[in-house]
VOPAGU-2260 file (C-alpha; in pm, 1 decimal, decimal comma):
REM VOPAGU-2260
SITE   aa  ch    i         X         Y         Z
SITE  MET   A    0   -1856,2    8683,1   -5382,8
SITE  SER   A    1   -2240,1    8589,3   -5380,7
SITE  THR   A    2   -2398,8    8564,7   -5033,0
SITE  THR   A    3   -2754,7    8454,9   -5164,4
SITE  ILE   A    4   -2880,4    8254,4   -5480,1
SITE  ILE   A    5   -3219,7    8321,4   -5651,8
SITE  SER   A    6   -3360,2    8144,3   -5943,8
SITE  VAL   A    7   -3522,4    8319,4   -6213,9
SITE  VAL   A    8   -3744,5    8098,9   -6439,3
SITE  ASN   A    9   -3933,3    8166,0   -6755,1
SITE  VAL   A   10   -4278,0    8007,4   -6752,4
SITE  LYS   A   11   -4274,1    7981,7   -7123,4
SITE  ASN   A   12   -4000,0    7733,5   -7121,7
SITE  HIS   A   13   -4203,4    7491,0   -6928,8
SITE  GLU   A   14   -4526,8    7295,5   -6974,2
SITE  ASP   A   15   -4704,8    7452,3   -6723,1
SITE  ILE   A   16   -4671,1    7668,8   -6390,2
SITE  GLN   A   17   -4645,6    7365,2   -6160,4
SITE  ASP   A   18   -4359,1    7242,3   -6373,4
SITE  ALA   A   19   -4192,5    7602,7   -6358,7
SITE  VAL   A   20   -4228,8    7597,4   -5988,8
SITE  LEU   A   21   -4055,8    7272,5   -5952,6
SITE  GLU   A   22   -3771,3    7394,5   -6191,7
SITE  ALA   A   23   -3734,2    7723,8   -5981,2
SITE  ILE   A   24   -3706,6    7541,7   -5641,4
SITE  ARG   A   25   -3470,7    7254,2   -5777,7
SITE  LEU   A   26   -3238,6    7522,3   -5890,8
SITE  ILE   A   27   -3156,4    7645,2   -5550,8
SITE  GLU   A   28   -3227,2    7336,1   -5335,2
SITE  GLU   A   29   -2860,5    7250,8   -5285,6
SITE  ASN   A   30   -2819,3    7575,3   -5070,2
SITE  PHE   A   31   -3119,3    7528,8   -4848,9
SITE  PRO   A   32   -3019,1    7585,0   -4494,0
SITE  PHE   A   33   -3266,3    7301,4   -4373,2
SITE  THR   A   34   -3386,8    6978,2   -4472,6
SITE  PHE   A   35   -3753,7    6933,2   -4552,1
SITE  SER   A   36   -3744,0    6560,0   -4440,9
SITE  ASN   A   37   -3646,8    6670,8   -4096,5
SITE  ALA   A   38   -3951,7    6880,2   -4049,3
SITE  ASN   A   39   -4257,5    6766,0   -3862,1
SITE  SER   A   40   -4464,7    7073,7   -3951,2
SITE  ILE   A   41   -4445,6    7280,0   -4278,3
SITE  LEU   A   42   -4672,4    7588,0   -4334,0
SITE  ILE   A   43   -4747,5    7709,1   -4687,7
SITE  LYS   A   44   -4829,7    8063,2   -4642,8
SITE  PRO   A   45   -5004,3    8218,3   -4957,6
SITE  ASN   A   46   -5154,5    8576,0   -4990,9
SITE  LEU   A   47   -5526,8    8530,8   -4966,4
SITE  LEU   A   48   -5634,5    8899,0   -4945,5
SITE  ALA   A   49   -5967,6    8875,4   -5095,2
SITE  ALA   A   50   -6200,4    8638,6   -5313,5
SITE  ASN   A   51   -6042,2    8783,1   -5615,7
SITE  LYS   A   52   -5793,8    8549,7   -5810,8
SITE  ASN   A   53   -5584,2    8834,9   -5901,8
SITE  ALA   A   54   -5532,4    8958,9   -5543,4
SITE  CYS   A   55   -5434,1    8615,6   -5436,8
SITE  THR   A   56   -5162,4    8356,2   -5484,1
SITE  ASN   A   57   -5253,5    8145,7   -5778,1
SITE  PRO   A   58   -5338,2    7803,5   -5659,2
SITE  SER   A   59   -5118,0    7660,0   -5930,5
SITE  PHE   A   60   -4823,4    7788,4   -5727,9
SITE  VAL   A   61   -4945,1    7604,3   -5429,1
SITE  GLU   A   62   -5003,4    7291,9   -5648,3
SITE  GLY   A   63   -4629,0    7325,8   -5765,7
SITE  VAL   A   64   -4488,5    7356,1   -5423,2
SITE  ILE   A   65   -4687,8    7039,4   -5315,2
SITE  ASN   A   66   -4556,5    6829,9   -5604,4
SITE  TYR   A   67   -4208,4    6927,5   -5512,4
SITE  LEU   A   68   -4277,6    6816,8   -5148,9
SITE  LYS   A   69   -4412,3    6505,7   -5261,6
SITE  GLU   A   70   -4113,5    6443,7   -5480,5
SITE  LYS   A   71   -3891,1    6478,0   -5171,7
SITE  GLY   A   72   -4118,2    6217,5   -5001,8
SITE  ILE   A   73   -4295,8    6452,3   -4752,9
SITE  SER   A   74   -4609,2    6338,1   -4600,1
SITE  MET   A   75   -4885,5    6560,4   -4650,9
SITE  LYS   A   76   -4993,6    6522,9   -4287,9
SITE  ASN   A   77   -4694,4    6710,5   -4204,2
SITE  VAL   A   78   -4795,4    7011,8   -4455,0
SITE  LYS   A   79   -5042,4    7296,6   -4371,7
SITE  ILE   A   80   -5177,8    7580,2   -4566,8
SITE  GLY   A   81   -5309,6    7897,0   -4414,9
SITE  ASP   A   82   -5333,5    8272,1   -4418,5
SITE  SER   A   83   -5550,6    8571,4   -4276,5
SITE  PRO   A   84   -5709,7    8814,5   -4488,8
SITE  GLY   A   85   -5724,2    9084,3   -4222,0
SITE  GLN   A   86   -6006,9    9338,3   -4217,8
SITE  SER   A   87   -6196,8    9166,8   -4499,5
SITE  ASN   A   88   -6543,4    9033,2   -4450,9
SITE  GLU   A   89   -6444,0    8693,2   -4572,3
SITE  THR   A   90   -6250,8    8437,7   -4369,4
SITE  ALA   A   91   -5941,5    8283,0   -4504,7
SITE  ILE   A   92   -6134,0    7949,4   -4550,2
SITE  GLU   A   93   -6396,1    8136,4   -4773,2
SITE  VAL   A   94   -6145,9    8299,3   -4976,7
SITE  GLY   A   95   -5976,1    7972,7   -5030,8
SITE  LYS   A   96   -6296,4    7805,0   -5126,4
SITE  LYS   A   97   -6371,6    8061,7   -5397,7
SITE  ILE   A   98   -6018,5    8060,4   -5555,8
SITE  GLY   A   99   -6007,4    7696,9   -5560,8
SITE  LEU   A  100   -5747,6    7670,3   -5304,4
SITE  HIS   A  101   -5946,9    7473,5   -5052,7
SITE  ASP   A  102   -6032,2    7193,9   -5311,9
SITE  LEU   A  103   -5645,1    7155,2   -5368,7
SITE  CYS   A  104   -5616,4    7093,3   -5001,6
SITE  ASP   A  105   -5882,9    6828,6   -4982,8
SITE  ARG   A  106   -5754,0    6645,9   -5295,5
SITE  ASN   A  107   -5415,1    6627,6   -5133,4
SITE  GLY   A  108   -5516,3    6561,0   -4752,0
SITE  ILE   A  109   -5365,1    6888,6   -4636,2
SITE  GLU   A  110   -5518,4    7071,4   -4348,5
SITE  PHE   A  111   -5616,3    7420,6   -4420,3
SITE  ILE   A  112   -5593,8    7656,5   -4129,3
SITE  ASP   A  113   -5753,7    8002,4   -4086,5
SITE  PHE   A  114   -5513,4    8194,9   -3877,3
SITE  GLU   A  115   -5788,6    8365,5   -3679,7
SITE  SER   A  116   -5920,1    8022,9   -3546,2
SITE  GLN   A  117   -5642,2    7988,4   -3306,0
SITE  VAL   A  118   -5565,1    8189,4   -2996,5
SITE  PRO   A  119   -5246,5    8399,5   -3126,1
SITE  ILE   A  120   -4907,2    8399,8   -2948,6
SITE  LYS   A  121   -4774,2    8728,9   -2788,4
SITE  GLU   A  122   -4434,6    8801,2   -2900,4
SITE  THR   A  123   -4182,8    9068,3   -2824,8
SITE  ILE   A  124   -3969,5    9204,6   -3122,9
SITE  GLN   A  125   -3639,4    9289,7   -3051,4
SITE  GLY   A  126   -3467,7    9596,7   -3201,9
SITE  ALA   A  127   -3829,0    9713,0   -3322,7
SITE  VAL   A  128   -3867,9   10067,5   -3417,0
SITE  LYS   A  129   -4251,1   10099,1   -3395,8
SITE  LEU   A  130   -4394,3    9730,6   -3345,4
SITE  LYS   A  131   -4243,7    9639,6   -3026,4
SITE  GLU   A  132   -4487,5    9364,6   -2933,3
SITE  THR   A  133   -4670,9    9162,6   -3182,7
SITE  TYR   A  134   -4919,0    8867,8   -3195,9
SITE  VAL   A  135   -4879,2    8593,4   -3459,8
SITE  ALA   A  136   -5074,3    8294,6   -3546,7
SITE  LYS   A  137   -5000,0    7995,9   -3350,7
SITE  ILE   A  138   -4932,9    7756,5   -3641,0
SITE  VAL   A  139   -4671,2    8034,2   -3780,7
SITE  LYS   A  140   -4494,7    8007,7   -3420,9
SITE  ASP   A  141   -4507,9    7617,0   -3423,2
SITE  CYS   A  142   -4398,8    7541,2   -3761,0
SITE  ASP   A  143   -4060,8    7399,0   -3855,4
SITE  ILE   A  144   -4048,4    7553,4   -4216,8
SITE  ILE   A  145   -4230,6    7830,2   -4380,1
SITE  ILE   A  146   -4294,3    7840,1   -4755,9
SITE  ASN   A  147   -4385,8    8170,1   -4852,4
SITE  LEU   A  148   -4596,2    8230,9   -5193,5
SITE  PRO   A  149   -4622,0    8592,3   -5252,1
SITE  ARG   A  150   -4737,6    8765,4   -5561,1
SITE  LEU   A  151   -4587,1    9095,2   -5678,2
SITE  LYS   A  152   -4849,0    9366,4   -5682,9
SITE  THR   A  153   -4846,3    9752,7   -5612,4
SITE  HIS   A  154   -4986,8    9834,0   -5292,7
SITE  ALA   A  155   -5178,6   10196,9   -5229,8
SITE  GLU   A  156   -5037,8   10243,3   -4902,1
SITE  ALA   A  157   -4704,2   10044,4   -4893,9
SITE  THR   A  158   -4589,0   10116,4   -5255,0
SITE  MET   A  159   -4573,3    9732,2   -5329,9
SITE  THR   A  160   -4632,7    9398,7   -5172,8
SITE  GLY   A  161   -4429,8    9096,2   -5222,5
SITE  ALA   A  162   -4203,0    8851,1   -5030,6
SITE  ILE   A  163   -4153,2    9067,3   -4731,0
SITE  LYS   A  164   -4499,8    9225,3   -4706,9
SITE  ASN   A  165   -4682,2    8866,1   -4744,1
SITE  TYR   A  166   -4568,6    8788,1   -4383,4
SITE  TRP   A  167   -4808,2    9083,6   -4265,6
SITE  GLY   A  168   -5053,2    8768,6   -4300,9
SITE  ILE   A  169   -4882,1    8608,9   -4005,2
SITE  ILE   A  170   -5079,4    8847,5   -3777,9
SITE  PRO   A  171   -5433,6    8726,3   -3732,1
SITE  GLY   A  172   -5741,2    8928,1   -3858,2
SITE  GLY   A  173   -5840,7    9248,0   -3674,6
SITE  LEU   A  174   -5508,1    9282,6   -3502,7
SITE  LYS   A  175   -5366,4    9393,6   -3853,3
SITE  ALA   A  176   -5606,8    9696,3   -3827,0
SITE  ARG   A  177   -5465,7    9777,9   -3493,7
SITE  PHE   A  178   -5096,3    9774,1   -3592,6
SITE  HIS   A  179   -5178,8    9969,7   -3887,9
SITE  LEU   A  180   -5235,2   10267,8   -3648,8
SITE  LEU   A  181   -4888,6   10263,1   -3563,5
SITE  GLY   A  182   -4787,8   10378,3   -3911,6
SITE  LYS   A  183   -4915,8   10739,5   -3935,7
SITE  ASP   A  184   -4757,1   10779,0   -4275,6
SITE  ALA   A  185   -4590,3   10560,8   -4550,7
SITE  GLY   A  186   -4239,4   10576,7   -4385,5
SITE  GLN   A  187   -4379,0   10480,9   -4039,3
SITE  PHE   A  188   -4598,3   10195,3   -4180,5
SITE  GLY   A  189   -4285,4   10077,5   -4363,8
SITE  GLU   A  190   -4101,4   10044,7   -4043,0
SITE  VAL   A  191   -4399,9    9860,4   -3891,3
SITE  ILE   A  192   -4383,7    9601,9   -4182,8
SITE  ALA   A  193   -4006,6    9590,1   -4139,6
SITE  ASP   A  194   -4057,7    9529,3   -3762,0
SITE  ASN   A  195   -4289,8    9231,7   -3856,5
SITE  TYR   A  196   -4043,7    9083,3   -4089,7
SITE  SER   A  197   -3737,5    9126,1   -3844,3
SITE  TRP   A  198   -3945,6    8888,2   -3615,0
SITE  ILE   A  199   -3958,5    8633,4   -3897,9
SITE  VAL   A  200   -3602,6    8672,0   -3974,2
SITE  ARG   A  201   -3498,4    8602,9   -3607,2
SITE  ASN   A  202   -3759,9    8352,7   -3528,8
SITE  LYS   A  203   -3818,2    8143,2   -3830,9
SITE  PRO   A  204   -3475,3    8081,3   -4010,7
SITE  ASN   A  205   -3603,6    7792,5   -4217,1
SITE  ARG   A  206   -3774,9    7963,6   -4504,6
SITE  LEU   A  207   -3838,3    7919,5   -4882,3
SITE  THR   A  208   -4010,3    8196,8   -5112,4
SITE  VAL   A  209   -4158,0    8105,4   -5441,4
SITE  TYR   A  210   -4250,1    8450,6   -5594,0
SITE  ASP   A  211   -4517,8    8493,6   -5840,8
SITE  LEU   A  212   -4400,8    8727,1   -6134,3
SITE  HIS   A  213   -4593,8    8527,7   -6385,7
SITE  SER   A  214   -4889,4    8756,1   -6352,0
SITE  VAL   A  215   -4825,0    9086,4   -6206,9
SITE  MET   A  216   -5069,3    9353,7   -6052,9
SITE  ASP   A  217   -4957,9    9725,4   -6080,0
SITE  GLY   A  218   -5115,3   10080,2   -6102,5
SITE  LEU   A  219   -5300,8   10251,9   -5846,7
SITE  MET   A  220   -5576,6   10008,6   -5777,4
SITE  GLY   A  221   -5332,8    9727,4   -5631,3
SITE  PRO   A  222   -5326,8    9518,2   -5432,4
SITE  ILE   A  223   -5680,8    9419,8   -5494,6
SITE  SER   A  224   -5808,1    9550,2   -5837,7
SITE  GLY   A  225   -5499,4    9681,7   -6020,2
SITE  LYS   A  226   -5392,6    9616,8   -6386,6
SITE  MET   A  227   -5261,7    9270,0   -6457,0
SITE  ASN   A  228   -4948,7    9220,1   -6676,5
SITE  ASN   A  229   -4790,2    8889,8   -6779,7
SITE  TRP   A  230   -4430,5    8871,9   -6691,4
SITE  ASN   A  231   -4411,8    8494,9   -6729,1
SITE  LEU   A  232   -4156,4    8472,7   -6453,8
SITE  ILE   A  233   -4110,7    8283,7   -6119,2
SITE  LEU   A  234   -3854,9    8353,6   -5869,4
SITE  ALA   A  235   -3729,8    8145,8   -5571,9
SITE  GLY   A  236   -3516,1    8189,0   -5278,7
SITE  THR   A  237   -3441,9    8201,1   -4913,7
SITE  ASP   A  238   -3387,4    8563,1   -4864,0
SITE  GLU   A  239   -3699,7    8781,0   -4902,1
SITE  LEU   A  240   -3511,5    9112,6   -4905,9
SITE  ALA   A  241   -3282,7    8993,3   -5211,8
SITE  LEU   A  242   -3612,6    8871,0   -5390,5
SITE  ASP   A  243   -3801,3    9189,6   -5343,6
SITE  VAL   A  244   -3492,3    9371,9   -5495,1
SITE  VAL   A  245   -3443,6    9154,6   -5787,4
SITE  ALA   A  246   -3810,2    9153,6   -5864,2
SITE  LEU   A  247   -3819,5    9525,5   -5858,3
SITE  GLU   A  248   -3504,7    9543,5   -6057,8
SITE  ILE   A  249   -3667,5    9325,4   -6323,5
SITE  GLY   A  250   -3971,1    9571,0   -6318,5
SITE  LYS   A  251   -3728,0    9884,2   -6366,4
SITE  PHE   A  252   -3782,2   10024,9   -6026,2
SITE  LYS   A  253   -3544,3   10040,7   -5726,8
SITE  GLY   A  254   -3643,0    9882,3   -5402,9
SITE  ILE   A  255   -3482,1   10163,1   -5185,5
SITE  HIS   A  256   -3786,3   10377,4   -5289,3
SITE  VAL   A  257   -4027,3   10138,4   -5109,8
SITE  PRO   A  258   -4037,7   10231,0   -4732,8
SITE  HIS   A  259   -4038,2    9891,1   -4580,3
SITE  ILE   A  260   -3740,1    9770,7   -4818,5
SITE  LYS   A  261   -3559,2   10073,4   -4728,8
SITE  SER   A  262   -3604,8    9992,9   -4374,7
SITE  ALA   A  263   -3491,9    9626,6   -4424,3
SITE  ILE   A  264   -3181,2    9725,5   -4606,1
SITE  LYS   A  265   -3091,6    9974,9   -4333,8
SITE  ARG   A  266   -3134,8    9712,1   -4061,3
SITE  GLN   A  267   -2942,7    9443,3   -4270,3
SITE  LEU   A  268   -3232,1    9207,0   -4275,7
SITE  GLY   A  269   -3120,2    9034,0   -4571,1
SITE  VAL   A  270   -2884,2    9089,9   -4888,1
SITE  SER   A  271   -2971,4    9396,8   -5091,1
SITE  ASN   A  272   -2668,8    9451,6   -5301,3
SITE  LEU   A  273   -2708,3    9282,4   -5659,7
SITE  ASN   A  274   -2370,4    9219,6   -5694,2
SITE  GLU   A  275   -2402,4    8977,6   -5401,4
SITE  ILE   A  276   -2703,5    8799,3   -5542,6
SITE  GLU   A  277   -2610,7    8496,8   -5759,6
SITE  ILE   A  278   -2898,3    8423,2   -6023,1
SITE  LYS   A  279   -2965,5    8070,9   -6160,4
SITE  GLY   A  280   -3192,5    8006,0   -6452,8
SITE  ILE   A  281   -3226,3    8298,6   -6713,4
SITE  THR   A  282   -3015,2    8602,8   -6648,5
SITE  LEU   A  283   -3135,6    8919,6   -6474,7
SITE  GLU   A  284   -3088,6    9118,2   -6787,8
SITE  GLU   A  285   -3293,1    8846,6   -6994,4
SITE  ALA   A  286   -3555,4    8900,1   -6728,4
SITE  LYS   A  287   -3572,7    9267,5   -6759,8
SITE  LYS   A  288   -3588,7    9258,5   -7124,2
SITE  MET   A  289   -3908,1    9043,4   -7135,6
SITE  THR   A  290   -4097,2    9248,8   -6890,9
SITE  PRO   A  291   -4269,0    9584,8   -6890,9
SITE  LYS   A  292   -4211,3    9844,5   -6627,0
SITE  PHE   A  293   -4354,6    9796,8   -6290,3
SITE  ASN   A  294   -4572,2   10111,1   -6246,5
SITE  VAL   A  295   -4621,8   10197,5   -5883,3
SITE  PRO   A  296   -4806,3   10475,1   -5705,9
SITE  THR   A  297   -4642,3   10806,8   -5674,0
SITE  ASN   A  298   -4500,0   10904,6   -5347,6
SITE  LEU   A  299   -4755,4   11180,2   -5284,6
SITE  MET   A  300   -5032,3   10928,8   -5359,7
SITE  THR   A  301   -4897,0   10680,5   -5119,4
SITE  GLN   A  302   -4835,1   10953,2   -4855,0
SITE  PHE   A  303   -5206,9   11053,4   -4883,6
SITE  ILE   A  304   -5347,6   10706,9   -4867,0
SITE  SER   A  305   -5139,4   10614,5   -4583,7
SITE  PHE   A  306   -5276,9   10927,2   -4382,8
SITE  LEU   A  307   -5626,5   10826,4   -4450,2
SITE  SER   A  308   -5545,2   10469,6   -4346,2
SITE  GLY   A  309   -5332,5   10513,6   -4057,6
SITE  ASN   A  310   -5542,5   10802,2   -3898,6
SITE  ILE   A  311   -5899,2   10744,6   -4010,5
SITE  ALA   A  312   -6000,9   10441,7   -4211,1
SITE  TYR   A  313   -5849,7   10175,9   -3980,5
SITE  ARG   A  314   -6000,6   10347,5   -3661,5
SITE  ILE   A  315   -6333,6   10321,6   -3847,3
SITE  MET   A  316   -6283,6    9977,1   -3972,8
SITE  GLU   A  317   -6136,6    9800,6   -3687,7
SITE  LYS   A  318   -6363,0    9516,8   -3579,1
SITE  ILE   A  319   -6462,4    9434,0   -3232,5
SITE  PRO   A  320   -6697,5    9154,9   -3084,1
SITE  LYS   A  321   -7058,1    9212,3   -2984,9
SITE  ILE   A  322   -7238,4    8954,7   -2783,3
SITE  ASN   A  323   -7588,9    8808,5   -2854,8
SITE  LYS   A  324   -7759,4    8771,1   -2542,3
SITE  ASP   A  325   -8021,2    8529,0   -2687,2
SITE  LYS   A  326   -7720,2    8289,0   -2762,8
SITE  CYS   A  327   -7502,2    8362,2   -2472,3
SITE  LYS   A  328   -7495,8    8091,4   -2227,5
SITE  LYS   A  329   -7267,3    8276,4   -1966,6
SITE  CYS   A  330   -6991,7    8013,5   -1982,8
SITE  GLY   A  331   -6717,4    8237,6   -1959,7
SITE  GLN   A  332   -6509,2    8076,3   -2221,6
SITE  CYS   A  333   -6459,3    8400,1   -2430,5
SITE  ALA   A  334   -6276,6    8563,2   -2107,8
SITE  GLN   A  335   -6067,1    8283,3   -2079,7
SITE  VAL   A  336   -5944,5    8281,0   -2443,3
SITE  CYS   A  337   -5898,6    8648,1   -2472,1
SITE  PRO   A  338   -5518,5    8706,8   -2523,3
SITE  ALA   A  339   -5544,9    9080,4   -2406,3
SITE  GLU   A  340   -5765,1    9038,9   -2118,6
SITE  ALA   A  341   -6026,9    9266,5   -2261,6
SITE  ILE   A  342   -6324,2    9071,1   -2143,9
SITE  LYS   A  343   -6457,0    9075,8   -1770,3
SITE  PHE   A  344   -6665,1    8776,7   -1669,6
SITE  GLN   A  345   -6847,0    8684,3   -1345,8
SITE  LEU   A  346   -7035,8    8378,0   -1293,2
SITE  ASN   A  347   -7395,8    8368,6   -1422,0
SITE  THR   A  348   -7344,9    8727,3   -1565,3
SITE  PHE   A  349   -7309,2    8822,2   -1926,3
SITE  PRO   A  350   -6939,1    8903,4   -2030,8
SITE  ILE   A  351   -6832,6    9259,1   -2074,7
SITE  PHE   A  352   -6603,9    9373,9   -2352,1
SITE  SER   A  353   -6361,8    9648,2   -2335,3
SITE  SER   A  354   -6337,1    9826,4   -2687,9
SITE  GLN   A  355   -6027,3    9998,6   -2574,3
SITE  LYS   A  356   -5842,2    9663,3   -2439,0
SITE  CYS   A  357   -5943,5    9475,2   -2739,1
SITE  ILE   A  358   -5694,1    9393,5   -2992,7
SITE  SER   A  359   -5962,0    9287,6   -3257,3
SITE  CYS   A  360   -5801,9    8938,5   -3285,7
SITE  LEU   A  361   -6174,4    8788,2   -3253,5
SITE  CYS   A  362   -6058,1    8475,4   -3075,1
SITE  CYS   A  363   -6336,5    8497,8   -2866,9
SITE  MET   A  364   -6578,9    8476,4   -3165,0
SITE  GLU   A  365   -6399,2    8190,8   -3307,1
SITE  LEU   A  366   -6379,1    7978,2   -3002,9
SITE  CYS   A  367   -6727,4    8057,1   -2863,2
SITE  PRO   A  368   -6900,2    7716,9   -2842,3
SITE  HIS   A  369   -7247,2    7875,4   -2862,2
SITE  HIS   A  370   -7173,8    8120,3   -3165,9
SITE  ALA   A  371   -7281,9    8400,1   -2939,3
SITE  ILE   A  372   -7053,2    8651,2   -3062,1
SITE  THR   A  373   -7031,2    8852,3   -3399,1
SITE  PRO   A  374   -6780,7    9101,6   -3526,1
SITE  ILE   A  375   -6908,1    9485,4   -3582,1
SITE  LYS   A  376   -6681,7    9770,9   -3681,9
SITE  LYS   A  377   -6616,0   10038,9   -3452,1
SITE  GLY   A  378   -6731,7   10307,0   -3678,9
SITE  LEU   A  379   -6704,9   10666,2   -3565,9
SITE  LYS   A  380   -6664,8   10546,0   -3221,1
SITE  GLY   A  381   -6319,4   10412,0   -3321,0
SITE  LEU   A  382   -6203,1   10776,6   -3363,1
SITE  LEU   A  383   -6268,1   10836,3   -3017,8
SITE  ASP   A  384   -6066,0   10564,8   -2869,3
SITE  ILE   A  385   -5714,9   10636,5   -2785,8
SITE  PHE   A  386   -5443,1   10400,5   -2917,8
């Protein structure tokens, strides 16, 4: 007996991507554990990794979701779109503008939110293995429903990124670099990703995922500049683990070989047995016949890259705030908004920043009324900090 339902839609059987997205959602809507009309705040969470269209959620997927919500009579005032690209030099708004997503928001009267523009909310993750405390974007904490819009891509460190991994973006900006340091190898980083996802499962039960398998990125250079392959498929469901397992099965790859999926299976954070997943639309076998193999990095390569990332790269790349004394008005606003209490301030003096306490959320920079704070990379000094 099935315990979750996933739709698999062939884009070629529809007029365009938006039409295919509508069909994918309609196929499973009777089984939603929530009602869109009862939601005051709906967050659409795309993947805005970098200003490269192949690395991001296709705006057509977002438009398809918007069309579905309008079909259901949802006011666009209740819908928000947002993400955080992490350690990129570009903000989510900048990425959104370059790929055309920001224009889509403007046309539909939807507010676009850069997760780094809000003071993050500190959360404890029950039963966590590595990431016991985290910070999540305020809009993620506050929203009633999350619509998750991942794209299937290989990931040089995590093996693959998709439905579960896309929630890594709920952690604002530079905090991601700090939490990356908890994963000293690919297995440990997988536990960190699973910890983050477990918070989602326990705290945000109202979720819908529309999964981009229309154009898939694989090879060693994922998730930013890998090889693109047209699979012409869209998946939709409410169980991200099941979606990732099915997506990889379509690509002739077993999810158990992905560290964060293996951890999610062990923790029972969703359905992973194909016999317990009901497929609507085209069959799993039909989908497998029309797609090439999903080529992922070898385990040796992911272990090596994870070592570099976890032990060297993120310590060097981690961003910290730097004050511009010519612009600073000594107002103390930065110290008030710092969630880590890493800024000391006394009246009529310049604030003092602690690089070791700093969690790289850069809220001080975003909320400084005088634009007196800029981000800088720790550089080699980062290797000397004790995490």
